[in-house]
C-alpha positions in Angstrom: -18.8 18.3 6.5 -19.9 14.7 6.1 -18.3 13.5 9.3 -20.1 16.0 11.5 -23.5 15.3 9.9 -23.9 11.7 11.1 -23.6 9.9 14.4 -23.7 6.3 13.5 -21.6 4.8 10.6 -21.6 1.4 9.0 -18.4 0.6 7.0 -18.9 -2.1 4.3 -15.5 -3.7 3.8 -14.2 -2.5 7.2 -11.3 -5.0 7.2 -9.3 -3.2 4.5 -6.2 -1.4 5.7 -7.5 2.1 5.0 -11.0 1.3 6.0 -10.0 -0.1 9.4 -8.0 3.0 10.2 -10.9 5.2 9.1 -13.2 3.2 11.4 -10.9 3.8 14.4 -10.6 7.5 13.5 -14.4 7.9 13.4 -14.6 6.2 16.8 -12.0 8.5 18.2 -14.2 11.4 17.0 -17.0 10.0 19.1 -19.0 8.2 16.4 -20.8 4.9 16.8 -19.0 2.7 14.3 -19.8 -0.8 13.0 -19.2 -2.6 9.8 -18.7 -5.9 7.9 -16.2 -7.8 5.9 -16.2 -11.1 4.0 -13.8 -12.8 6.3 -12.2 -12.3 9.7 -8.6 -11.1 9.8 -6.1 -9.5 12.1 -7.6 -6.1 11.1 -11.2 -7.2 12.1 -9.9 -8.7 15.4 -8.2 -5.3 16.2 -11.4 -3.5 15.4 -13.3 -5.7 17.8 -10.7 -5.1 20.5 -11.3 -1.4 20.0 -15.0 -1.7 20.6 -16.1 -1.6 17.0 -18.8 -4.2 16.0 -17.8 -6.3 13.0 -20.0 -8.7 11.2 -18.4 -11.4 9.1 -20.3 -11.8 5.8 -22.1 -9.1 3.9 -25.9 -9.2 3.8 -28.9 -6.9 3.8 -29.8 -7.8 7.5 -26.5 -6.1 8.6 -28.0 -2.8 7.6 -31.5 -3.3 8.7 -30.3 -4.6 12.1 -27.9 -1.7 12.8 -29.8 1.0 10.9 -26.9 3.4 10.6 -27.1 7.1 9.7 -24.7 6.6 6.9 -22.9 3.8 5.1 -19.3 4.0 3.8 -18.1 1.5 1.3 -14.7 0.6 0.0 -14.3 0.7 -3.7 -14.0 -3.1 -3.7 -17.7 -3.2 -2.7 -20.0 -2.8 -5.7 -23.3 -1.1 -5.8 -24.9 -4.5 -6.2 -23.6 -5.6 -2.8 -26.7 -6.6 -0.7 -25.6 -4.1 2.1 -25.4 -1.2 -0.4 -28.7 -2.1 -2.0 -30.4 -2.4 1.4 -29.0 1.0 2.5 -30.4 2.7 -0.6 -33.8 1.0 -0.2 -33.9 2.3 3.4 -32.9 5.8 2.3 -29.6 5.7 4.1 -26.9 7.8 2.4 -24.0 5.8 0.9 -20.5 7.3 0.6 -17.3 6.0 -1.0 -14.4 5.7 1.4 -12.6 8.4 -0.6 -15.4 10.8 -0.1 -15.3 10.4 3.7 -11.5 10.6 3.8 -11.5 13.6 1.5 -13.9 15.4 3.9 -11.7 14.4 6.9 -8.5 15.8 5.1 -10.2 19.1 4.3 -10.4 19.7 8.0 -6.6 20.0 8.2 -4.7 23.3 7.5 -2.1 21.4 5.5 -1.9 18.0 3.9 0.9 15.9 2.4 -0.4 13.3 0.0 1.5 10.4 -1.6 0.3 8.9 -4.8 1.8 6.6 -7.4 1.5 2.9 -8.5 4.3 1.6 -6.3 5.8 2.7 -2.9 2.9 4.7 -1.5 2.8 3.1 1.9 6.6 3.0 2.3 7.0 6.6 1.3 4.1 8.0 3.3 5.5 6.0 6.3 8.9 7.5 5.7 7.4 11.0 5.8 5.6 10.0 9.0 8.8 8.9 10.5 10.4 12.3 9.7 7.4 14.1 11.3 7.8 11.9 14.4 11.4 13.2 14.6 10.3 16.8 14.1 8.4 17.1 17.4 5.5 18.7 15.5 1.9 17.7 16.2 0.6 15.9 13.1 -1.7 13.2 11.9 -1.1 10.4 9.4 -3.4 8.0 7.6 -1.5 5.2 5.9 -2.3 2.2 3.7 -0.6 -0.3 6.0 0.7 -0.7 9.5 4.0 1.2 10.1 6.2 -0.8 12.5 7.6 2.3 14.3 4.1 3.7 14.8 2.6 0.3 15.6 -0.5 1.2 13.6 -1.7 2.4 10.2 -2.6 5.9 11.5 -1.9 8.5 14.2 -4.2 11.4 15.1 -2.7 14.5 16.5 -4.1 17.0 19.0 -4.5 19.7 16.4 -5.7 19.9 12.8 -2.4 21.4 11.6 -1.1 18.8 9.2 -2.0 15.3 7.9 0.2 12.9 5.9 -1.9 10.5 3.8 -1.8 7.8 1.1 -3.6 8.8 -2.1 -4.7 5.8 -4.1 -5.6 5.9 -7.8 -7.9 2.9 -7.8 -11.2 4.0 -9.4 -9.8 7.5 -9.1 -10.3 7.7 -5.4 -7.5 10.3 -5.2 -9.7 12.9 -7.1 -11.5 13.4 -3.8 -8.3 14.6 -2.1 -6.5 18.0 -2.1 -2.9 18.4 -1.0 -0.5 21.2 -0.2 2.4 18.8 -1.1 1.4 16.3 -3.7 3.9 13.4 -4.2 3.6 11.2 -7.3 6.2 8.4 -7.1 5.6 6.7 -10.4 3.0 5.6 -12.9 2.8 2.0 -14.1 0.0 0.2 -15.9 -2.2 -1.1 -13.1 -6.0 -1.3 -12.5 -6.3 -1.4 -16.3 -9.7 -3.0 -16.1 -10.8 0.5 -15.0 -8.4 2.9 -16.9 -8.4 0.8 -20.1 -5.5 2.7 -21.7 -2.1 4.1 -20.6 -3.2 7.5 -21.9 -6.3 7.4 -19.7 -4.2 6.5 -16.7 -1.7 9.4 -17.3 -4.6 11.8 -17.9 -6.1 10.8 -14.6 -2.9 11.7 -12.8 -2.9 15.0 -14.7 -6.3 15.7 -13.3 -5.1 14.7 -9.8 -2.4 17.3 -10.0 -5.0 20.0 -10.4 -6.3 19.1 -6.9 -3.0 20.5 -5.5 -4.0 23.5 -3.4 -3.1 27.0 -4.6 0.5 27.7 -3.5 1.1 24.0 -3.1 3.9 21.9 -4.7 4.0 18.7 -6.8 6.8 16.3 -6.1 7.5 14.1 -9.2 9.8 11.4 -10.4 12.2 12.8 -13.0 13.3 9.3 -14.0 9.8 7.9 -14.7 8.7 8.3 -18.3 4.9 8.4 -17.5 5.5 10.9 -14.7 7.2 13.2 -17.1 4.2 13.0 -19.5 2.0 13.7 -16.5 3.9 16.8 -15.4 4.1 18.2 -19.0 1.9 21.3 -19.1 1.4 21.6 -15.4 1.8 25.2 -14.5 2.1 25.0 -10.7 5.2 24.7 -8.5 7.1 21.4 -8.9 10.1 19.7 -7.4 11.7 16.6 -8.9 13.5 13.6 -7.4 15.5 10.8 -8.9 18.7 8.9 -8.3 20.6 11.0 -10.9 18.3 13.4 -12.6 16.1 14.9 -9.9 16.7 18.0 -7.8 16.7 15.6 -4.8 19.2 13.0 -5.8 21.6 10.4 -4.3 25.3 10.1 -4.8 27.9 7.6 -3.6 25.3 4.8 -3.2 26.4 1.6 -1.5 24.6 -1.1 0.6 25.1 -2.4 4.1 23.4 -5.8 4.4 21.2 -4.9 1.5 20.2 -1.5 3.0 20.9 1.6 1.0 23.6 4.1 2.2 23.9 7.3 0.2 24.7 11.0 0.2 21.5 13.1 0.0 21.6 16.1 -2.3 19.3 19.0 -2.9 20.6 20.1 -6.3 24.3 20.6 -5.7 23.9 21.0 -2.0 24.9 18.0 0.0 22.5 17.6 3.0 24.2 14.6 4.6 24.6 10.8 4.5 21.6 8.5 5.0 21.9 5.0 6.3 18.5 3.3 5.6 17.4 0.4 7.9 15.3 -1.3 5.2 16.7 -3.2 2.2 16.4 -2.5 -1.5 17.8 0.2 -3.8 14.2 1.1 -4.7 13.9 2.4 -1.2 16.7 4.9 -1.9 14.3 6.5 -4.4 11.4 6.3 -2.0 13.6 8.1 0.6 14.4 10.8 -2.0 10.7 11.4 -2.5 10.1 11.6 1.2 13.1 14.0 1.7 11.8 16.2 -1.1 8.3 16.3 0.5 9.5 17.0 4.0 11.9 19.7 2.8 9.2 21.4 0.8 7.0 21.3 3.9 9.7 23.1 5.8 11.6 20.5 7.8 15.3 20.9 8.2 17.9 18.4 6.7 19.0 17.0 10.1 15.4 16.1 11.0 14.8 14.6 7.5 17.9 12.3 7.8 17.1 11.2 11.3 13.5 10.4 10.3 14.6 8.4 7.3 17.2 6.4 9.3 14.7 5.7 12.1 12.2 4.2 9.6 12.1 0.5 10.2 9.5 -0.6 7.6 5.8 -1.4 7.3 4.1 -4.7 7.8 3.8 -6.8 4.6 6.7 -5.0 3.0 9.5 -7.6 2.8 8.5 -8.6 6.3 10.5 -11.3 8.1 8.5 -14.1 9.7 10.7 -17.1 10.7 13.5 -19.4 9.9 12.9 -23.0 8.6 15.9 -25.2 8.1 18.1 -22.1 7.7 15.7 -20.6 5.1 14.1 -17.2 5.7 10.3 -17.0 5.5 9.1 -13.5 4.5 6.0 -11.8 3.2 5.4 -8.9 0.8 2.3 -7.0 -0.2 3.5 -6.6 -3.8 0.9 -7.6 -6.4 2.2 -6.2 -9.7 5.1 -7.5 -11.9 7.1 -4.4 -11.3 6.8 -4.8 -7.5 7.9 -8.5 -7.9 11.0 -7.4 -9.8 11.9 -4.9 -7.1 11.4 -7.6 -4.4 13.5 -10.1 -6.2 16.3 -7.6 -6.9 16.2 -6.7 -3.2 16.5 -10.4 -2.2 19.5 -10.8 -4.5 21.2 -7.7 -3.1 20.8 -9.1 0.4 22.6 -12.3 -0.8 20.1 -15.1 -0.7 21.3 -18.3 -2.4 17.9 -19.3 -3.8 14.6 -17.3 -4.1 11.4 -19.3 -3.9 8.4 -17.1 -4.7 5.0 -18.0 -3.3 2.7 -16.3 -5.7 -1.0 -15.6 -5.1 -2.5 -14.2 -8.3 -4.8 -11.2 -7.4 -8.1 -11.0 -9.2 -9.0 -12.7 -12.4 -8.7 -9.5 -14.5 -5.2 -8.7 -13.3 -4.1 -12.3 -13.8 -5.4 -12.3 -17.4 -4.2 -8.8 -18.4 -0.7 -9.1 -16.8 -0.1 -12.8 -17.4 2.9 -12.4 -19.6 4.5 -9.8 -17.3 4.0 -12.0 -14.3 5.4 -15.1 -16.0 8.4 -13.1 -17.2 9.4 -11.9 -13.8 8.5 -15.1 -11.9 10.6 -17.1 -14.4 13.7 -15.3 -13.0 13.6 -16.9 -9.6 14.5 -20.5 -8.6 11.1 -21.9 -8.0 7.5 -20.6 -7.8 4.7 -22.1 -5.6 1.4 -20.8 -7.1 -1.7 -20.5 -4.9 -5.3 -20.3 -6.2 -6.4 -16.9 -7.5 -7.6 -14.5 -4.8 -10.8 -13.1 -6.4 -11.1 -10.0 -4.0 -13.8 -7.7 -5.4 -14.4 -9.9 -8.5 -17.3 -12.2 -7.6 -17.3 -14.0 -11.0 -14.5 -15.3 -13.2 -15.5 -13.5 -16.4 -12.0 -14.1 -17.8 -12.0 -17.9 -17.6 -8.6 -17.9 -16.0 -7.1 -20.1 -13.3 -3.9 -20.4 -11.3 -3.1 -23.5 -13.2 -2.9 -21.4 -16.4 0.0 -19.4 -14.7 1.8 -22.6 -13.7 1.5 -24.0 -17.3 3.5 -21.0 -18.6 6.2 -21.2 -15.8 9.1 -23.5 -16.3 9.8 -23.3 -12.6 6.2 -23.3 -11.4 4.2 -25.6 -9.1 0.5 -25.4 -8.2 -0.4 -25.6 -4.5 -4.2 -25.9 -3.9 -4.0 -24.7 -0.2 -1.9 -22.9 2.4 -1.4 -26.2 4.0 0.1 -27.6 0.8 2.3 -24.6 0.5 3.6 -25.0 4.1 4.2 -28.7 3.4 6.3 -27.9 0.3 8.3 -25.2 2.2 9.3 -27.7 4.9 10.3 -30.2 2.2 12.3 -27.8 0.1 13.8 -25.3 2.6 17.6 -25.2 3.1 20.2 -22.8 4.4 20.5 -19.6 2.4 17.0 -19.8 0.9 14.3 -17.1 0.8 10.7 -18.2 0.7 8.5 -15.1 0.2 4.8 -14.9 0.0 3.6 -12.3 -2.5 0.2 -10.7 -3.0 -2.3 -8.3 -1.5 -4.9 -10.9 -0.7 -4.6 -13.3 2.2 -1.4 -15.1 1.2 0.2 -13.7 4.3 -1.7 -16.4 6.2 0.6 -19.0 4.5 3.6 -17.3 6.0 1.9 -17.2 9.4 0.9 -20.9 9.1 4.5 -21.8 8.4 5.7 -19.7 11.4 3.1 -21.4 13.6 4.2 -24.9 12.4 7.8 -24.1 12.9 7.2 -22.9 16.5 5.4 -26.1 17.3 8.3 -28.3 16.1 
């Protein structure tokens, strides 16, 4: 097993949500852990507080100075990264994050994996909340910090079961095997890698084959691409969906924007669920979680208690502060479909105006999904657009700029910095507004800056 073979690990891109959790898990297992990231963040600060050495900036000297036994890289770090090149020149083995996580997961008797384009962190966190109610010993490795857990992971005393998030980016999930494999949905994302919709669906078909013998696939009966994925699969399956799935919801209503519904397994009513997080999309996430937990063997009462106790994850429609009666919130969404869900949720809650603070994520995504982003952003009252967050793309090969997005938006306005965004928020904010920062880059810092400025007033 990879983990047992090395004593000192260097994680390149250690500040990512899953990488930072993996670093802490390695340390818990007695390993010497260090790493690097391009910039400091709350995650790198937390790692330092946990005794993990973090270098800001990625350069060859980080490897020669630490001389680790193995290097683990996030998929956002290319093979041309100076740390990766240095490791290979020194003969130090380099592993993808998914390889290490896959090896870690193989050490558990049972695993519950959650895949899909949208909703992975929320649904895997919902499942984690149910397991917390069950009293069973378990582990969980999530893609973001779960509020109830106060972290992005938990490690049990035994290796009985692990709940984890299974990401399709660069087919990381092909390194994972699950007893319960949840696929929430399939939308066209990461198309710079998959190229075509057919390739994307076929990749998910391959992922299903990693389900362990005797395991079960949970799939979305109301998602067209998921139905194409499941076609021809000969293993055990269980469906979910508002109306069409085996696990379905009836008598749906909302209480302050949060879903209330009767949970059914086929024609069998399991009970009424009162969710504590807003958005009808979370009803469907809850159905997927209920299906997975029931298939695992947990009883309906525990499932419902766990779903109701789930209070959300950080950066998922997360409240920050009030400015002039306007709510300032933040969301990790970075795909047009996710934006639509966020805006629909805001409307259900009852906000008078919605002002989106959009940080385009990567040049390739901005170019390929430009029309879709413009279409959904045009439905809100106003859009403040931040510069493109390049992330893993070191060069703008697409000749695309944030100003190009603004040029297509009738309600758009370019803001060159977080300070400018904050200035405009304080100028515009009025009672009943929602200002929501959107993106998986560092746009959350704008929400935090606004919160800090408000506290200082």
